[in-house]
PDB file of N, CA, C and O in Angstrom:
ATOM      1  N   MET A   1     -19.434  53.389 -21.651  1.00  0.00           N
ATOM      2  CA  MET A   1     -19.673  52.464 -20.557  1.00  0.00           C
ATOM      3  C   MET A   1     -21.178  52.199 -20.479  1.00  0.00           C
ATOM      4  O   MET A   1     -21.982  53.122 -20.347  1.00  0.00           O
ATOM      5  N   THR A   2     -21.530  50.937 -20.562  1.00  0.00           N
ATOM      6  CA  THR A   2     -22.927  50.538 -20.480  1.00  0.00           C
ATOM      7  C   THR A   2     -23.350  50.466 -19.018  1.00  0.00           C
ATOM      8  O   THR A   2     -22.682  49.808 -18.219  1.00  0.00           O
ATOM      9  N   PRO A   3     -24.439  51.124 -18.654  1.00  0.00           N
ATOM     10  CA  PRO A   3     -24.873  51.061 -17.257  1.00  0.00           C
ATOM     11  C   PRO A   3     -25.377  49.667 -16.887  1.00  0.00           C
ATOM     12  O   PRO A   3     -25.839  48.916 -17.746  1.00  0.00           O
ATOM     13  N   ALA A   4     -25.284  49.337 -15.627  1.00  0.00           N
ATOM     14  CA  ALA A   4     -25.755  48.048 -15.134  1.00  0.00           C
ATOM     15  C   ALA A   4     -27.273  47.972 -15.249  1.00  0.00           C
ATOM     16  O   ALA A   4     -27.978  48.971 -15.108  1.00  0.00           O
ATOM     17  N   SER A   5     -27.749  46.771 -15.507  1.00  0.00           N
ATOM     18  CA  SER A   5     -29.185  46.481 -15.497  1.00  0.00           C
ATOM     19  C   SER A   5     -29.385  45.276 -14.597  1.00  0.00           C
ATOM     20  O   SER A   5     -28.417  44.718 -14.080  1.00  0.00           O
ATOM     21  N   VAL A   6     -30.630  44.869 -14.408  1.00  0.00           N
ATOM     22  CA  VAL A   6     -30.892  43.726 -13.532  1.00  0.00           C
ATOM     23  C   VAL A   6     -30.293  42.435 -14.078  1.00  0.00           C
ATOM     24  O   VAL A   6     -30.071  41.486 -13.325  1.00  0.00           O
ATOM     25  N   ASP A   7     -30.031  42.393 -15.384  1.00  0.00           N
ATOM     26  CA  ASP A   7     -29.448  41.192 -15.994  1.00  0.00           C
ATOM     27  C   ASP A   7     -27.923  41.200 -16.019  1.00  0.00           C
ATOM     28  O   ASP A   7     -27.308  40.178 -16.322  1.00  0.00           O
ATOM     29  N   SER A   8     -27.302  42.338 -15.704  1.00  0.00           N
ATOM     30  CA  SER A   8     -25.837  42.444 -15.701  1.00  0.00           C
ATOM     31  C   SER A   8     -25.248  41.540 -14.627  1.00  0.00           C
ATOM     32  O   SER A   8     -25.857  41.307 -13.583  1.00  0.00           O
ATOM     33  N   ARG A   9     -24.052  41.038 -14.906  1.00  0.00           N
ATOM     34  CA  ARG A   9     -23.326  40.211 -13.950  1.00  0.00           C
ATOM     35  C   ARG A   9     -22.034  40.947 -13.569  1.00  0.00           C
ATOM     36  O   ARG A   9     -20.998  40.766 -14.210  1.00  0.00           O
ATOM     37  N   PRO A  10     -22.107  41.778 -12.519  1.00  0.00           N
ATOM     38  CA  PRO A  10     -20.915  42.547 -12.131  1.00  0.00           C
ATOM     39  C   PRO A  10     -19.880  41.682 -11.424  1.00  0.00           C
ATOM     40  O   PRO A  10     -20.204  40.707 -10.746  1.00  0.00           O
ATOM     41  N   ARG A  11     -18.630  42.073 -11.607  1.00  0.00           N
ATOM     42  CA  ARG A  11     -17.540  41.417 -10.871  1.00  0.00           C
ATOM     43  C   ARG A  11     -16.510  42.476 -10.537  1.00  0.00           C
ATOM     44  O   ARG A  11     -16.391  43.488 -11.228  1.00  0.00           O
ATOM     45  N   VAL A  12     -15.762  42.228  -9.461  1.00  0.00           N
ATOM     46  CA  VAL A  12     -14.688  43.136  -9.091  1.00  0.00           C
ATOM     47  C   VAL A  12     -13.670  43.130 -10.230  1.00  0.00           C
ATOM     48  O   VAL A  12     -13.266  42.067 -10.703  1.00  0.00           O
ATOM     49  N   ALA A  13     -13.266  44.295 -10.658  1.00  0.00           N
ATOM     50  CA  ALA A  13     -12.387  44.441 -11.819  1.00  0.00           C
ATOM     51  C   ALA A  13     -10.982  43.905 -11.534  1.00  0.00           C
ATOM     52  O   ALA A  13     -10.526  43.908 -10.391  1.00  0.00           O
ATOM     53  N   PRO A  14     -10.305  43.447 -12.588  1.00  0.00           N
ATOM     54  CA  PRO A  14      -8.909  43.033 -12.428  1.00  0.00           C
ATOM     55  C   PRO A  14      -8.079  44.189 -11.866  1.00  0.00           C
ATOM     56  O   PRO A  14      -8.299  45.351 -12.207  1.00  0.00           O
ATOM     57  N   GLY A  15      -7.145  43.856 -11.020  1.00  0.00           N
ATOM     58  CA  GLY A  15      -6.318  44.878 -10.396  1.00  0.00           C
ATOM     59  C   GLY A  15      -6.826  45.298  -9.030  1.00  0.00           C
ATOM     60  O   GLY A  15      -6.131  45.996  -8.292  1.00  0.00           O
ATOM     61  N   PHE A  16      -8.042  44.875  -8.690  1.00  0.00           N
ATOM     62  CA  PHE A  16      -8.628  45.168  -7.388  1.00  0.00           C
ATOM     63  C   PHE A  16      -8.872  43.866  -6.637  1.00  0.00           C
ATOM     64  O   PHE A  16      -9.149  42.831  -7.243  1.00  0.00           O
ATOM     65  N   ARG A  17      -8.767  43.928  -5.334  1.00  0.00           N
ATOM     66  CA  ARG A  17      -9.065  42.756  -4.508  1.00  0.00           C
ATOM     67  C   ARG A  17      -9.902  43.218  -3.319  1.00  0.00           C
ATOM     68  O   ARG A  17      -9.524  44.128  -2.581  1.00  0.00           O
ATOM     69  N   LEU A  18     -11.035  42.572  -3.160  1.00  0.00           N
ATOM     70  CA  LEU A  18     -11.919  42.875  -2.043  1.00  0.00           C
ATOM     71  C   LEU A  18     -11.583  41.929  -0.901  1.00  0.00           C
ATOM     72  O   LEU A  18     -11.456  40.720  -1.097  1.00  0.00           O
ATOM     73  N   GLN A  19     -11.440  42.491   0.292  1.00  0.00           N
ATOM     74  CA  GLN A  19     -11.210  41.634   1.451  1.00  0.00           C
ATOM     75  C   GLN A  19     -11.753  42.296   2.707  1.00  0.00           C
ATOM     76  O   GLN A  19     -11.922  43.513   2.777  1.00  0.00           O
ATOM     77  N   TRP A  20     -12.020  41.445   3.701  1.00  0.00           N
ATOM     78  CA  TRP A  20     -12.446  41.930   5.016  1.00  0.00           C
ATOM     79  C   TRP A  20     -11.200  42.319   5.783  1.00  0.00           C
ATOM     80  O   TRP A  20     -10.236  41.555   5.827  1.00  0.00           O
ATOM     81  N   GLU A  21     -11.205  43.475   6.378  1.00  0.00           N
ATOM     82  CA  GLU A  21     -10.068  43.965   7.151  1.00  0.00           C
ATOM     83  C   GLU A  21     -10.464  43.991   8.629  1.00  0.00           C
ATOM     84  O   GLU A  21     -11.132  44.924   9.075  1.00  0.00           O
ATOM     85  N   PRO A  22     -10.055  42.973   9.388  1.00  0.00           N
ATOM     86  CA  PRO A  22     -10.466  42.899  10.792  1.00  0.00           C
ATOM     87  C   PRO A  22     -10.063  44.122  11.610  1.00  0.00           C
ATOM     88  O   PRO A  22     -10.828  44.561  12.469  1.00  0.00           O
ATOM     89  N   ALA A  23      -8.909  44.667  11.369  1.00  0.00           N
ATOM     90  CA  ALA A  23      -8.440  45.814  12.157  1.00  0.00           C
ATOM     91  C   ALA A  23      -9.357  47.028  11.990  1.00  0.00           C
ATOM     92  O   ALA A  23      -9.530  47.821  12.915  1.00  0.00           O
ATOM     93  N   GLN A  24      -9.942  47.158  10.795  1.00  0.00           N
ATOM     94  CA  GLN A  24     -10.824  48.294  10.535  1.00  0.00           C
ATOM     95  C   GLN A  24     -12.302  47.907  10.627  1.00  0.00           C
ATOM     96  O   GLN A  24     -13.188  48.758  10.546  1.00  0.00           O
ATOM     97  N   GLU A  25     -12.548  46.609  10.798  1.00  0.00           N
ATOM     98  CA  GLU A  25     -13.905  46.073  10.888  1.00  0.00           C
ATOM     99  C   GLU A  25     -14.765  46.484   9.696  1.00  0.00           C
ATOM    100  O   GLU A  25     -15.911  46.908   9.850  1.00  0.00           O
ATOM    101  N   CYS A  26     -14.181  46.347   8.502  1.00  0.00           N
ATOM    102  CA  CYS A  26     -14.927  46.662   7.286  1.00  0.00           C
ATOM    103  C   CYS A  26     -14.268  45.974   6.093  1.00  0.00           C
ATOM    104  O   CYS A  26     -13.144  45.479   6.173  1.00  0.00           O
ATOM    105  N   HIS A  27     -15.007  45.962   4.987  1.00  0.00           N
ATOM    106  CA  HIS A  27     -14.424  45.504   3.734  1.00  0.00           C
ATOM    107  C   HIS A  27     -13.560  46.629   3.171  1.00  0.00           C
ATOM    108  O   HIS A  27     -13.869  47.810   3.334  1.00  0.00           O
ATOM    109  N   VAL A  28     -12.486  46.245   2.515  1.00  0.00           N
ATOM    110  CA  VAL A  28     -11.644  47.199   1.811  1.00  0.00           C
ATOM    111  C   VAL A  28     -11.412  46.695   0.400  1.00  0.00           C
ATOM    112  O   VAL A  28     -11.458  45.491   0.144  1.00  0.00           O
ATOM    113  N   LEU A  29     -11.169  47.595  -0.487  1.00  0.00           N
ATOM    114  CA  LEU A  29     -10.845  47.281  -1.865  1.00  0.00           C
ATOM    115  C   LEU A  29      -9.390  47.668  -2.069  1.00  0.00           C
ATOM    116  O   LEU A  29      -9.041  48.848  -2.039  1.00  0.00           O
ATOM    117  N   LEU A  30      -8.551  46.677  -2.275  1.00  0.00           N
ATOM    118  CA  LEU A  30      -7.120  46.910  -2.434  1.00  0.00           C
ATOM    119  C   LEU A  30      -6.761  47.008  -3.902  1.00  0.00           C
ATOM    120  O   LEU A  30      -7.332  46.309  -4.739  1.00  0.00           O
ATOM    121  N   TYR A  31      -5.816  47.876  -4.212  1.00  0.00           N
ATOM    122  CA  TYR A  31      -5.280  48.003  -5.565  1.00  0.00           C
ATOM    123  C   TYR A  31      -3.833  48.446  -5.424  1.00  0.00           C
ATOM    124  O   TYR A  31      -3.431  48.885  -4.346  1.00  0.00           O
ATOM    125  N   PRO A  32      -3.037  48.343  -6.488  1.00  0.00           N
ATOM    126  CA  PRO A  32      -1.591  48.609  -6.348  1.00  0.00           C
ATOM    127  C   PRO A  32      -1.240  49.954  -5.735  1.00  0.00           C
ATOM    128  O   PRO A  32      -0.242  50.059  -5.022  1.00  0.00           O
ATOM    129  N   GLU A  33      -2.035  50.983  -5.995  1.00  0.00           N
ATOM    130  CA  GLU A  33      -1.704  52.313  -5.491  1.00  0.00           C
ATOM    131  C   GLU A  33      -2.272  52.599  -4.111  1.00  0.00           C
ATOM    132  O   GLU A  33      -1.968  53.641  -3.530  1.00  0.00           O
ATOM    133  N   GLY A  34      -3.087  51.703  -3.571  1.00  0.00           N
ATOM    134  CA  GLY A  34      -3.660  52.001  -2.269  1.00  0.00           C
ATOM    135  C   GLY A  34      -4.822  51.124  -1.875  1.00  0.00           C
ATOM    136  O   GLY A  34      -4.890  49.946  -2.228  1.00  0.00           O
ATOM    137  N   MET A  35      -5.744  51.729  -1.129  1.00  0.00           N
ATOM    138  CA  MET A  35      -6.855  51.003  -0.550  1.00  0.00           C
ATOM    139  C   MET A  35      -8.058  51.929  -0.433  1.00  0.00           C
ATOM    140  O   MET A  35      -7.916  53.117  -0.144  1.00  0.00           O
ATOM    141  N   VAL A  36      -9.241  51.372  -0.661  1.00  0.00           N
ATOM    142  CA  VAL A  36     -10.491  52.092  -0.462  1.00  0.00           C
ATOM    143  C   VAL A  36     -11.218  51.412   0.691  1.00  0.00           C
ATOM    144  O   VAL A  36     -11.524  50.222   0.628  1.00  0.00           O
ATOM    145  N   LYS A  37     -11.489  52.168   1.734  1.00  0.00           N
ATOM    146  CA  LYS A  37     -12.266  51.650   2.868  1.00  0.00           C
ATOM    147  C   LYS A  37     -13.740  51.793   2.502  1.00  0.00           C
ATOM    148  O   LYS A  37     -14.201  52.891   2.191  1.00  0.00           O
ATOM    149  N   LEU A  38     -14.475  50.692   2.538  1.00  0.00           N
ATOM    150  CA  LEU A  38     -15.866  50.678   2.106  1.00  0.00           C
ATOM    151  C   LEU A  38     -16.820  50.723   3.291  1.00  0.00           C
ATOM    152  O   LEU A  38     -16.545  50.152   4.346  1.00  0.00           O
ATOM    153  N   ASN A  39     -17.932  51.401   3.107  1.00  0.00           N
ATOM    154  CA  ASN A  39     -18.958  51.337   4.141  1.00  0.00           C
ATOM    155  C   ASN A  39     -19.644  49.982   4.048  1.00  0.00           C
ATOM    156  O   ASN A  39     -19.404  49.226   3.106  1.00  0.00           O
ATOM    157  N   ARG A  40     -20.485  49.675   5.009  1.00  0.00           N
ATOM    158  CA  ARG A  40     -21.080  48.341   5.072  1.00  0.00           C
ATOM    159  C   ARG A  40     -21.872  48.003   3.815  1.00  0.00           C
ATOM    160  O   ARG A  40     -21.749  46.899   3.286  1.00  0.00           O
ATOM    161  N   SER A  41     -22.680  48.937   3.333  1.00  0.00           N
ATOM    162  CA  SER A  41     -23.496  48.683   2.142  1.00  0.00           C
ATOM    163  C   SER A  41     -22.633  48.359   0.931  1.00  0.00           C
ATOM    164  O   SER A  41     -22.897  47.395   0.212  1.00  0.00           O
ATOM    165  N   ALA A  42     -21.616  49.157   0.710  1.00  0.00           N
ATOM    166  CA  ALA A  42     -20.718  48.933  -0.432  1.00  0.00           C
ATOM    167  C   ALA A  42     -20.031  47.584  -0.312  1.00  0.00           C
ATOM    168  O   ALA A  42     -19.926  46.854  -1.297  1.00  0.00           O
ATOM    169  N   GLY A  43     -19.563  47.243   0.882  1.00  0.00           N
ATOM    170  CA  GLY A  43     -18.908  45.959   1.096  1.00  0.00           C
ATOM    171  C   GLY A  43     -19.845  44.790   0.830  1.00  0.00           C
ATOM    172  O   GLY A  43     -19.447  43.793   0.226  1.00  0.00           O
ATOM    173  N   GLU A  44     -21.091  44.914   1.282  1.00  0.00           N
ATOM    174  CA  GLU A  44     -22.065  43.844   1.069  1.00  0.00           C
ATOM    175  C   GLU A  44     -22.379  43.666  -0.410  1.00  0.00           C
ATOM    176  O   GLU A  44     -22.510  42.539  -0.888  1.00  0.00           O
ATOM    177  N   ILE A  45     -22.499  44.767  -1.131  1.00  0.00           N
ATOM    178  CA  ILE A  45     -22.782  44.667  -2.567  1.00  0.00           C
ATOM    179  C   ILE A  45     -21.573  44.073  -3.289  1.00  0.00           C
ATOM    180  O   ILE A  45     -21.712  43.098  -4.028  1.00  0.00           O
ATOM    181  N   LEU A  46     -20.390  44.652  -3.080  1.00  0.00           N
ATOM    182  CA  LEU A  46     -19.207  44.174  -3.798  1.00  0.00           C
ATOM    183  C   LEU A  46     -18.854  42.731  -3.463  1.00  0.00           C
ATOM    184  O   LEU A  46     -18.313  42.019  -4.309  1.00  0.00           O
ATOM    185  N   SER A  47     -19.150  42.290  -2.252  1.00  0.00           N
ATOM    186  CA  SER A  47     -18.838  40.909  -1.891  1.00  0.00           C
ATOM    187  C   SER A  47     -19.674  39.912  -2.684  1.00  0.00           C
ATOM    188  O   SER A  47     -19.344  38.728  -2.740  1.00  0.00           O
ATOM    189  N   ARG A  48     -20.738  40.379  -3.285  1.00  0.00           N
ATOM    190  CA  ARG A  48     -21.598  39.527  -4.105  1.00  0.00           C
ATOM    191  C   ARG A  48     -21.320  39.690  -5.602  1.00  0.00           C
ATOM    192  O   ARG A  48     -21.911  38.986  -6.420  1.00  0.00           O
ATOM    193  N   CYS A  49     -20.443  40.595  -5.957  1.00  0.00           N
ATOM    194  CA  CYS A  49     -20.118  40.847  -7.372  1.00  0.00           C
ATOM    195  C   CYS A  49     -19.014  39.892  -7.817  1.00  0.00           C
ATOM    196  O   CYS A  49     -17.832  40.237  -7.826  1.00  0.00           O
ATOM    197  N   ASP A  50     -19.431  38.687  -8.182  1.00  0.00           N
ATOM    198  CA  ASP A  50     -18.480  37.634  -8.538  1.00  0.00           C
ATOM    199  C   ASP A  50     -18.532  37.251 -10.013  1.00  0.00           C
ATOM    200  O   ASP A  50     -17.821  36.338 -10.435  1.00  0.00           O
ATOM    201  N   GLY A  51     -19.360  37.931 -10.804  1.00  0.00           N
ATOM    202  CA  GLY A  51     -19.491  37.612 -12.217  1.00  0.00           C
ATOM    203  C   GLY A  51     -20.439  36.458 -12.483  1.00  0.00           C
ATOM    204  O   GLY A  51     -20.797  36.206 -13.633  1.00  0.00           O
ATOM    205  N   ALA A  52     -20.851  35.751 -11.438  1.00  0.00           N
ATOM    206  CA  ALA A  52     -21.783  34.634 -11.596  1.00  0.00           C
ATOM    207  C   ALA A  52     -23.220  35.078 -11.334  1.00  0.00           C
ATOM    208  O   ALA A  52     -24.147  34.639 -12.015  1.00  0.00           O
ATOM    209  N   ARG A  53     -23.397  35.947 -10.349  1.00  0.00           N
ATOM    210  CA  ARG A  53     -24.734  36.426  -9.995  1.00  0.00           C
ATOM    211  C   ARG A  53     -25.077  37.673 -10.791  1.00  0.00           C
ATOM    212  O   ARG A  53     -24.228  38.537 -11.012  1.00  0.00           O
ATOM    213  N   ASN A  54     -26.330  37.758 -11.220  1.00  0.00           N
ATOM    214  CA  ASN A  54     -26.740  38.998 -11.868  1.00  0.00           C
ATOM    215  C   ASN A  54     -27.259  39.965 -10.808  1.00  0.00           C
ATOM    216  O   ASN A  54     -27.428  39.597  -9.646  1.00  0.00           O
ATOM    217  N   VAL A  55     -27.504  41.189 -11.219  1.00  0.00           N
ATOM    218  CA  VAL A  55     -27.922  42.232 -10.284  1.00  0.00           C
ATOM    219  C   VAL A  55     -29.225  41.845  -9.585  1.00  0.00           C
ATOM    220  O   VAL A  55     -29.379  42.096  -8.389  1.00  0.00           O
ATOM    221  N   ALA A  56     -30.151  41.246 -10.304  1.00  0.00           N
ATOM    222  CA  ALA A  56     -31.416  40.829  -9.688  1.00  0.00           C
ATOM    223  C   ALA A  56     -31.170  39.841  -8.556  1.00  0.00           C
ATOM    224  O   ALA A  56     -31.817  39.924  -7.512  1.00  0.00           O
ATOM    225  N   GLU A  57     -30.248  38.910  -8.750  1.00  0.00           N
ATOM    226  CA  GLU A  57     -29.926  37.939  -7.699  1.00  0.00           C
ATOM    227  C   GLU A  57     -29.239  38.619  -6.514  1.00  0.00           C
ATOM    228  O   GLU A  57     -29.518  38.297  -5.359  1.00  0.00           O
ATOM    229  N   ILE A  58     -28.350  39.550  -6.803  1.00  0.00           N
ATOM    230  CA  ILE A  58     -27.665  40.287  -5.735  1.00  0.00           C
ATOM    231  C   ILE A  58     -28.681  41.065  -4.905  1.00  0.00           C
ATOM    232  O   ILE A  58     -28.631  41.043  -3.676  1.00  0.00           O
ATOM    233  N   VAL A  59     -29.598  41.749  -5.574  1.00  0.00           N
ATOM    234  CA  VAL A  59     -30.637  42.523  -4.875  1.00  0.00           C
ATOM    235  C   VAL A  59     -31.474  41.586  -4.007  1.00  0.00           C
ATOM    236  O   VAL A  59     -31.750  41.894  -2.847  1.00  0.00           O
ATOM    237  N   SER A  60     -31.870  40.470  -4.554  1.00  0.00           N
ATOM    238  CA  SER A  60     -32.681  39.508  -3.805  1.00  0.00           C
ATOM    239  C   SER A  60     -31.946  39.012  -2.558  1.00  0.00           C
ATOM    240  O   SER A  60     -32.537  38.915  -1.483  1.00  0.00           O
ATOM    241  N   GLN A  61     -30.666  38.701  -2.703  1.00  0.00           N
ATOM    242  CA  GLN A  61     -29.879  38.243  -1.555  1.00  0.00           C
ATOM    243  C   GLN A  61     -29.754  39.331  -0.494  1.00  0.00           C
ATOM    244  O   GLN A  61     -29.858  39.049   0.700  1.00  0.00           O
ATOM    245  N   LEU A  62     -29.535  40.554  -0.915  1.00  0.00           N
ATOM    246  CA  LEU A  62     -29.420  41.662   0.036  1.00  0.00           C
ATOM    247  C   LEU A  62     -30.742  41.920   0.753  1.00  0.00           C
ATOM    248  O   LEU A  62     -30.767  42.139   1.964  1.00  0.00           O
ATOM    249  N   GLU A  63     -31.840  41.893  -0.005  1.00  0.00           N
ATOM    250  CA  GLU A  63     -33.149  42.120   0.616  1.00  0.00           C
ATOM    251  C   GLU A  63     -33.465  41.029   1.636  1.00  0.00           C
ATOM    252  O   GLU A  63     -34.037  41.304   2.690  1.00  0.00           O
ATOM    253  N   GLU A  64     -33.090  39.796   1.319  1.00  0.00           N
ATOM    254  CA  GLU A  64     -33.319  38.701   2.260  1.00  0.00           C
ATOM    255  C   GLU A  64     -32.401  38.827   3.484  1.00  0.00           C
ATOM    256  O   GLU A  64     -32.857  38.681   4.618  1.00  0.00           O
ATOM    257  N   ALA A  65     -31.122  39.097   3.258  1.00  0.00           N
ATOM    258  CA  ALA A  65     -30.158  39.170   4.351  1.00  0.00           C
ATOM    259  C   ALA A  65     -30.478  40.297   5.336  1.00  0.00           C
ATOM    260  O   ALA A  65     -30.262  40.158   6.540  1.00  0.00           O
ATOM    261  N   PHE A  66     -30.995  41.412   4.818  1.00  0.00           N
ATOM    262  CA  PHE A  66     -31.222  42.576   5.663  1.00  0.00           C
ATOM    263  C   PHE A  66     -32.702  42.885   5.885  1.00  0.00           C
ATOM    264  O   PHE A  66     -33.066  43.937   6.409  1.00  0.00           O
ATOM    265  N   ARG A  67     -33.540  41.938   5.471  1.00  0.00           N
ATOM    266  CA  ARG A  67     -34.990  42.093   5.635  1.00  0.00           C
ATOM    267  C   ARG A  67     -35.439  43.466   5.159  1.00  0.00           C
ATOM    268  O   ARG A  67     -36.115  44.209   5.870  1.00  0.00           O
ATOM    269  N   ALA A  68     -35.044  43.770   3.945  1.00  0.00           N
ATOM    270  CA  ALA A  68     -35.342  45.068   3.342  1.00  0.00           C
ATOM    271  C   ALA A  68     -36.101  44.848   2.037  1.00  0.00           C
ATOM    272  O   ALA A  68     -36.147  43.737   1.509  1.00  0.00           O
ATOM    273  N   ILE A  69     -36.690  45.917   1.531  1.00  0.00           N
ATOM    274  CA  ILE A  69     -37.373  45.852   0.240  1.00  0.00           C
ATOM    275  C   ILE A  69     -36.925  47.037  -0.613  1.00  0.00           C
ATOM    276  O   ILE A  69     -36.409  48.035  -0.110  1.00  0.00           O
ATOM    277  N   ASP A  70     -37.139  46.892  -1.910  1.00  0.00           N
ATOM    278  CA  ASP A  70     -36.874  47.979  -2.861  1.00  0.00           C
ATOM    279  C   ASP A  70     -35.425  48.457  -2.862  1.00  0.00           C
ATOM    280  O   ASP A  70     -35.173  49.662  -2.883  1.00  0.00           O
ATOM    281  N   LEU A  71     -34.475  47.531  -2.840  1.00  0.00           N
ATOM    282  CA  LEU A  71     -33.057  47.914  -2.864  1.00  0.00           C
ATOM    283  C   LEU A  71     -32.482  48.035  -4.277  1.00  0.00           C
ATOM    284  O   LEU A  71     -31.340  48.461  -4.447  1.00  0.00           O
ATOM    285  N   GLN A  72     -33.258  47.666  -5.273  1.00  0.00           N
ATOM    286  CA  GLN A  72     -32.731  47.633  -6.641  1.00  0.00           C
ATOM    287  C   GLN A  72     -32.149  48.976  -7.084  1.00  0.00           C
ATOM    288  O   GLN A  72     -31.038  49.018  -7.613  1.00  0.00           O
ATOM    289  N   ASP A  73     -32.872  50.056  -6.877  1.00  0.00           N
ATOM    290  CA  ASP A  73     -32.375  51.375  -7.324  1.00  0.00           C
ATOM    291  C   ASP A  73     -31.082  51.748  -6.608  1.00  0.00           C
ATOM    292  O   ASP A  73     -30.174  52.313  -7.217  1.00  0.00           O
ATOM    293  N   ASP A  74     -30.997  51.433  -5.313  1.00  0.00           N
ATOM    294  CA  ASP A  74     -29.784  51.737  -4.552  1.00  0.00           C
ATOM    295  C   ASP A  74     -28.593  50.930  -5.050  1.00  0.00           C
ATOM    296  O   ASP A  74     -27.485  51.453  -5.169  1.00  0.00           O
ATOM    297  N   VAL A  75     -28.827  49.651  -5.341  1.00  0.00           N
ATOM    298  CA  VAL A  75     -27.742  48.788  -5.839  1.00  0.00           C
ATOM    299  C   VAL A  75     -27.284  49.278  -7.210  1.00  0.00           C
ATOM    300  O   VAL A  75     -26.084  49.368  -7.466  1.00  0.00           O
ATOM    301  N   LEU A  76     -28.224  49.592  -8.084  1.00  0.00           N
ATOM    302  CA  LEU A  76     -27.852  50.091  -9.417  1.00  0.00           C
ATOM    303  C   LEU A  76     -27.109  51.423  -9.323  1.00  0.00           C
ATOM    304  O   LEU A  76     -26.168  51.657 -10.082  1.00  0.00           O
ATOM    305  N   ALA A  77     -27.515  52.291  -8.411  1.00  0.00           N
ATOM    306  CA  ALA A  77     -26.822  53.580  -8.229  1.00  0.00           C
ATOM    307  C   ALA A  77     -25.399  53.346  -7.742  1.00  0.00           C
ATOM    308  O   ALA A  77     -24.466  53.985  -8.227  1.00  0.00           O
ATOM    309  N   PHE A  78     -25.226  52.435  -6.786  1.00  0.00           N
ATOM    310  CA  PHE A  78     -23.877  52.135  -6.314  1.00  0.00           C
ATOM    311  C   PHE A  78     -23.031  51.546  -7.441  1.00  0.00           C
ATOM    312  O   PHE A  78     -21.872  51.926  -7.606  1.00  0.00           O
ATOM    313  N   LEU A  79     -23.599  50.624  -8.216  1.00  0.00           N
ATOM    314  CA  LEU A  79     -22.832  50.014  -9.306  1.00  0.00           C
ATOM    315  C   LEU A  79     -22.420  51.046 -10.353  1.00  0.00           C
ATOM    316  O   LEU A  79     -21.356  50.914 -10.957  1.00  0.00           O
ATOM    317  N   ALA A  80     -23.238  52.062 -10.577  1.00  0.00           N
ATOM    318  CA  ALA A  80     -22.865  53.136 -11.511  1.00  0.00           C
ATOM    319  C   ALA A  80     -21.622  53.864 -11.000  1.00  0.00           C
ATOM    320  O   ALA A  80     -20.710  54.167 -11.771  1.00  0.00           O
ATOM    321  N   ILE A  81     -21.593  54.140  -9.703  1.00  0.00           N
ATOM    322  CA  ILE A  81     -20.415  54.788  -9.110  1.00  0.00           C
ATOM    323  C   ILE A  81     -19.206  53.857  -9.181  1.00  0.00           C
ATOM    324  O   ILE A  81     -18.103  54.282  -9.525  1.00  0.00           O
ATOM    325  N   ALA A  82     -19.424  52.590  -8.853  1.00  0.00           N
ATOM    326  CA  ALA A  82     -18.334  51.610  -8.879  1.00  0.00           C
ATOM    327  C   ALA A  82     -17.766  51.451 -10.290  1.00  0.00           C
ATOM    328  O   ALA A  82     -16.562  51.257 -10.457  1.00  0.00           O
ATOM    329  N   GLN A  83     -18.625  51.532 -11.297  1.00  0.00           N
ATOM    330  CA  GLN A  83     -18.138  51.489 -12.685  1.00  0.00           C
ATOM    331  C   GLN A  83     -17.309  52.725 -13.007  1.00  0.00           C
ATOM    332  O   GLN A  83     -16.253  52.616 -13.630  1.00  0.00           O
ATOM    333  N   GLN A  84     -17.770  53.885 -12.595  1.00  0.00           N
ATOM    334  CA  GLN A  84     -17.020  55.114 -12.852  1.00  0.00           C
ATOM    335  C   GLN A  84     -15.650  55.062 -12.200  1.00  0.00           C
ATOM    336  O   GLN A  84     -14.676  55.571 -12.755  1.00  0.00           O
ATOM    337  N   GLN A  85     -15.569  54.450 -11.030  1.00  0.00           N
ATOM    338  CA  GLN A  85     -14.296  54.311 -10.320  1.00  0.00           C
ATOM    339  C   GLN A  85     -13.455  53.155 -10.851  1.00  0.00           C
ATOM    340  O   GLN A  85     -12.310  52.959 -10.445  1.00  0.00           O
ATOM    341  N   ARG A  86     -14.052  52.396 -11.769  1.00  0.00           N
ATOM    342  CA  ARG A  86     -13.415  51.204 -12.372  1.00  0.00           C
ATOM    343  C   ARG A  86     -13.202  50.073 -11.364  1.00  0.00           C
ATOM    344  O   ARG A  86     -12.298  49.252 -11.519  1.00  0.00           O
ATOM    345  N   TRP A  87     -14.049  50.042 -10.329  1.00  0.00           N
ATOM    346  CA  TRP A  87     -13.974  48.975  -9.329  1.00  0.00           C
ATOM    347  C   TRP A  87     -14.628  47.702  -9.835  1.00  0.00           C
ATOM    348  O   TRP A  87     -14.232  46.603  -9.447  1.00  0.00           O
ATOM    349  N   VAL A  88     -15.638  47.840 -10.708  1.00  0.00           N
ATOM    350  CA  VAL A  88     -16.365  46.665 -11.221  1.00  0.00           C
ATOM    351  C   VAL A  88     -16.424  46.692 -12.736  1.00  0.00           C
ATOM    352  O   VAL A  88     -16.332  47.736 -13.381  1.00  0.00           O
ATOM    353  N   GLU A  89     -16.579  45.499 -13.265  1.00  0.00           N
ATOM    354  CA  GLU A  89     -16.838  45.311 -14.695  1.00  0.00           C
ATOM    355  C   GLU A  89     -18.128  44.523 -14.812  1.00  0.00           C
ATOM    356  O   GLU A  89     -18.483  43.765 -13.909  1.00  0.00           O
ATOM    357  N   LEU A  90     -18.832  44.699 -15.924  1.00  0.00           N
ATOM    358  CA  LEU A  90     -20.067  43.974 -16.169  1.00  0.00           C
ATOM    359  C   LEU A  90     -19.832  42.875 -17.190  1.00  0.00           C
ATOM    360  O   LEU A  90     -19.128  43.059 -18.183  1.00  0.00           O
ATOM    361  N   GLU A  91     -20.429  41.749 -16.926  1.00  0.00           N
ATOM    362  CA  GLU A  91     -20.343  40.626 -17.875  1.00  0.00           C
ATOM    363  C   GLU A  91     -21.695  40.380 -18.473  1.00  0.00           C
ATOM    364  O   GLU A  91     -21.851  39.479 -19.298  1.00  0.00           O
TER     365      GLU A  91
END
């Protein structure tokens, strides 16, 4: 498995569906065997993983949306976990 870089274009993997769950007030990742309840950070990152945006663009959007800086390492660390869980694929 190749780790994500700033040029990688992550997308939610086939078999998973990301959606907002109003009852739980969070994003969830649905798959045939169940559901993963995501914290806000994970939901915000995965909601931008559409295969069109690269990691650098995702980081830039997150930093702008949350008026934060230096999120790249955190996003890459989350994507490494998401890859291990097979939640995302890199293009």
